[in-house]
N, C-alpha and C positions, 0 to 999 in steps of 0.2 A: 503216856503209854497207850491209854484207851483211844486217844485221838489218832495215834499212829496206826492202830489196828483198823479203825474206821476208814482212815485214808487208804490203807492197803486194800481193804475190801472194795472200796469205791474204784480204785485204780484197776483191780482185777475185773470188776464189772464193766468198766469202760473198755478194757481190752477185749472182753468177750463180745460186747456189743459191736465193736469195730470189725472183728472177724466174722460175726454173724451177718452184718450188713454187706461186707465184701463178698461173702459166699452167696448171699441172696442176689447181689448185683451180677455175679458171674452166672448164676442160674438163669436170671432174666436175659442176660446176653446170649447164653446158649440157646434159650428158648427162641429168641429173635433170630438167631442164626438158623435154627431148624425151620423156622417159618419162612425166611427169606431165601435160604439156600446158599447164601454168601456170608462170610464172617472174616474178621481180622484182616480186612483189606484185600481179600481174595478177589480176583477178577474173573475166575471161571467157576461155573457150576461143576458138580462132580461128573455129570454126563459129558461135559466139554473136556474136562481134564483127562477122562478115560480115552479120548481119541488120540490117534497118532497123526496129528495134523488135521487139515480140513477133510471133509467127507467127499467121496466120489459118487456119481450116479450116472446113468446112461440115457434115460429117456424122460425128459422134463416136459410136462404138459402145463400149458398156461390156463389158469382158472380165474377169469375176470369176475370180480364181485366187490360190492361196497357202494356202488352208485345206484340211486333209486330209479334211474332210467332203465336199468337192465331187467329183462324178463327172460327167465325167472330171476327173481331178486336174490333168493337164498340158495346156498349150497348145503342141502341136507343129505342125509345118508343115501337116500334113493337116487339122488342126482349123481353122487360120487360113485355109486356101485359099478356102472359100466366102465369107469376109468380104472378101477382097481383090478378087475379080472376080465378075461375074455373067454368065451366058450366057442370053440371052433366047430366046423361043420360036422365033425364026428361026435360032438357032444362032450369033448374034453375041455376042462376049464384050466386056464393058465393065468398066472400073474401078468398084469399088463404094465402100465406106467409105474416106474419106480420112484418118481419124484414129481412134485406138484408146486407150481409157482402161483402163490396167492397175489393177484395183481389188480390194480385199478389206477386210472389216471384222472378221474374227476368224480364229483358227486353232484349230479343234476337231477331235476324233477323231484327235489326234496319237498317234504310236507311244509317246511317253512318258506318255500318259494325262493330261497337263495341258492345259487349254484357256486360250488367251490372247485377249484382246480388243484390237483395234486401234482401237476406237471406243467412246466413252462411251455407255453404255446397253445394251450387249449382254452376254450371258453372266452375267446377274445371279445371284449365288450359285453359279455353276458354273465360274467361271474367274477369272483374274488379269489385270491390266493388262499389256500387252506391254511388255517392257523393251528395252534396246538390243540384246540378243542376238536377240530375236524380230524387231526391225526389220531387223537384218542378214539374218536368215533370209528375210524377205520380199523384200529386194533380191536375195539369192542365187537365190531361186526364179525371179524374172523374168529373170535373166541366166544361168540354168543350162544350159550345153551347147546342145542342140538344142531347148530349151524357151523359151517367152516371147518376149522381144525378139529373140533370135537366130532363132527359128522364124519370126517375122513378117518379118524381113529375108529369110530364105530363100524364103518364100512369095511376097513381092513380086518378088524377083529372078527366080523361076521364071516368074511371070506376065509380067514384062517381056520375057522371051525369046520370048513369043508375041505380046504387044501392042506391044512397044516400050517405051521409058522412060515411066513415068507422068508426067502433067502437072506433078507436084511430088512431092517425097519424101512418103511417108506419115508423118503426125504421130503421136507417142506422148505421151500425158499420163500421168504416174505418180502413183499414190496416195501421200498422206502420212498415216501413222497419227496419231491423236490422241495428243499427249503428256498422257496421262490423269493427273490430279493425284494421285489416291490409288491405292495398289496394288490395292485393290478399289474400283472406281470410285465406288460409292455409300456407302462407309463412311469417314466423316471421321476415324475413329480409327485407320485404317490408315496405313502409312508413306507419305510423299511423296518419300522418298529411296531408291526401289527400282530406278530405271531403269538406272543404271550411271554410268560415268565418262566425262568428256571432258577430255583434257589433264591426266590425273591427279587431277581433282577430281570428287567425287561430285555428280551432279546432284540438286537438290532441286526437285521440280515444284511446291512451294508458291510458288516464284519464277517469275514470268512470264519473266524473262530466261533462266532455265535451260531453260524449255520452248522458247523461241525458239532457244536454242543447240542443243538436240536436233534441232529442225526443220532448222536450217542444216547440221548434220552429215549428216543423212539426204539432204538436197538435194544436197550436195556429193559424197556417195558415189555417188548415182545419176548425176550429171553426169560423174563420173570414169569410171564404167562405160561411158557412152555415148561418151566420148572414146576410151577404149581399144578400143571395138568397131569404130571407123572404118567405120561403116555407110554404105552407098552408096545405099540405097533408103528408109531411114527416118531420122527425126531426132526428138530430144527437143524438145517444144514447151512443156512446162510441167508443173505439178503440181496435185494435187487434194486438198484437205483432206477426209478421209472423213466428218466430221460433217456431217449434213444441216441443222444449225442453226448460225447465228452468234449466240451468246447474249451479250447485253450487259446491263448493269444495267437492270432493269425490262422486259426483252424476252427471253422464252424460258424454257425449263424449267431450273430449278436452276442459276442463274448461278454459285453457289459451286463447282460441279463442272466448269465449262467456262471461264468468264472469257475468252471469245473475243477481246475487245477488247485483251487483253494480248499476243496472239500473231499474229492474222491480219494486222493492218496492217503490223507490222514484217517479217513473212515476205513479204508482197506486195512491199514495198519492196526486200527482198533479191533476190527473183526478178526484178523489173523492172530492177534494176541489172545483171542478167545476160541480159537479153532473153528471159526465160522468163515465161510467163503463169501466172495463177492461175485455175483453173476451179472451179466449185462447182455442185452440183445439190441445191437444197433441196427438201424435200417441200412439198406444197401449203400455202402461207401459213406456212411455217416462220419462226421467229425470224430476222430479218435480211433477209428477202426484199425489204423496201422500201428497204434502205440498203446493198445489196451493193456499190455503187460506192464508198461512203464507206469501206468496209473494205478497198478495194484489189483487189477481184475484177474480173477482165477479162471472163470469160464465165460468166454465171449462167443455167442452164437449170432452170426450175421444173417439178417433177413435177405432172401433173394429178391422179394417183391415182384417176381416174375408172374405170380398168380394173377395180378391185376394189370399186367403190362400188355396193353393192346397196341402199343406203338413200337414195340421192339427196342425200347430204350434200356432195358436191363436183361441182356441176353444171359442165359445160363452158362454159356461157355466162359464169358468174362467173370461171372460170379465164382465159378469153381476155381478159376485161375487165381482170383483174389484171395479166397479163403485158404488156398494152398500156400500162397506167397506169405500171408500174414498169420498162418497157423491158427485160423479161426475154426470154430465149430459151426454147425448149420442149424438154422431154424426152418422148419416146414410150415407152410401156410395153407389154410383153406378156411372157408366159411360156409354158411348154409346155402350159398349160391351154387354149390355143386350138387345139391339135392335134386332129384328128379322133379320136374314141374317148374323149376326155376329157369329163367332166361339164360341161355348159353351154358346150361349145366354140363353138357358133354365137353365143351371147351375147358371148363374149370376142372372137370375130372381129368382130362388129358394133362393139363398143366401140373396138377398134383402128382399124377403118375410120373411125370418127367422129373419131379423132385426125387422120388424113390429110385428111379432108374439112374439118374445122374449121381446120386450119392454112392451107389454101388460102382458105377463106371469110373468115378474119379477117386475112389479109395477113401471116401469120407465114412461110409458105412463100415463099422467095425474098427475104426481108428479114432473117431472123435465122438464125444457125447452129442446127443441130438435134443432139440426142443421142438415143441409143436404148438402152433397158434391155430385156433379153430373158431375165432370170434367169441361171442358170448356163450353159445350152446351148440356149435356146429357138430362136435363129435357125438354128443348125446343124441342129437337129431339124426345123425347118420346111423347110429346104433339102433335107434327106434324105428327107422324107416322100414316099410314093408316092400318098397320098390325093388325089383330084382337087381337093377344096375347099382343101386345104393348098397344093397347087401353084398354084392360082389366086391365093390370097392372097400366096404367095411372089413371084410375078411382079409382082403389083400393087404390093407394097411395094418391091421392087427398082427398078421403074420410077420410083416416087416418089423414091427416093434418087438414082438416076443423073440424073433430070430436074430436080434441085434448081436453080432459076434462079441461085442464088448461085455455082454453078460456072462460069457463063458470063461 
C-alpha cells in the first residue's frame, strides 16, 4: 500500500514536470516569435499582413551607395534631407520624393583591394562576382548605425516635426544583387559554387533553384532588418533586381550568363506572397522590356538614355511611343554634368527639360509612377549649387515632382 502511494506521488510529480517543461517551451517559443516577428510558419510580418496587396508610390529617387569608390560614401541624415522636403521660392516647405531606391552594382576601391560585382557585366577582368559575404556587407551598409535606412528615418522624422506627419510613410525599395552564375561573370570555366552556404549546403549557381534560394535569403534578411527597426516614418515596399535586362532564350545578351527566366518569376511570386513589390528599370529597349509583366514585375520604368545621346540614336519620339505601347513607366536621367561650369551643361539642362515636357505632352505625367536617376550625388549638388541657372532648374524640377497629379 505504501509503495502504491509513493508510486502515485512520483507519477503526479512526473506529470507536473511534463506540463511545466511544455509551458516553459511555449514561453521560449513565444519569446523567439516576439524577437523574430514570425512564428508558426508565418510568411508575413504583421506590417506586411496589414497591407491590401503591394504598396504604391509616385516618385522614386535612386540612391547609389555601398561601393567604396563613391564620394560621398555614406548616406547620412544631412545628405537625405534635401530629398525628403523642398522649400519653394516663397519659403514654403513641401514633401518631396515619396520613395527611395537603395541601389548599387559593384563594390570597388575596397580597403582589401578586391573588387566585387553585384551585377553581371561590370568589372570585366577587374573583379569577382559578389558572394554571400559581400551581399551581407551590402545589407549591413544600408542598415549601419546612422547611415542609410536609419538616416532616412531620422530625416523624415525631423521634417515631420516641422510639417506634421507625411501623407504616407516614405517607401524604400531595396536592391537585389545578381546571383551571378560564374565566379568571374564572363568565364564559363570559373566555378559556379563560389557564393557560400545556406543551411549547411554549398550553393551552386549553375542551378536556378540555388540562385532563387540565395535571392530568398537576401530578401528575408532585409525584411528582418526592417522588422527589427520598428520604423515609424518609412517602410519597405519591395525589391529591385540590379540587372537592367531580363534575358530569356532568344532575347538579350548572353543568355547562358543570366538565364533570367529561371529566377525572376519565382522571386516575384515569393515577394507577392509577402505583399512586397518587384521594381525594374531597364535601359532603352533592353531585353524583357516588352514582357515585363509576364516575368512578374510590378513597376517597370524604362530609361530614355536620351540625356547622353549625341548621335540621335534614341529619339524621345520613339521612346514615348514604346512606353505607351508596352505600358511602361518612365525614368528621368541627369548627372552632375548639367551643373554650371561643366562642359555642355546647357545642352544637358535642355535634355533634362525635354524629359519633363515630354512626360506632360505624352500623358505619362499624372498617369504613371516616375523614377529619377541623378548619378551618385547629382540632385544634392543641384540643390546646393548657388549658380542662378542651377537654382532655376532645381525649383522647376522640384515643382514638377511635388505637382505630380498622381499624388492627388
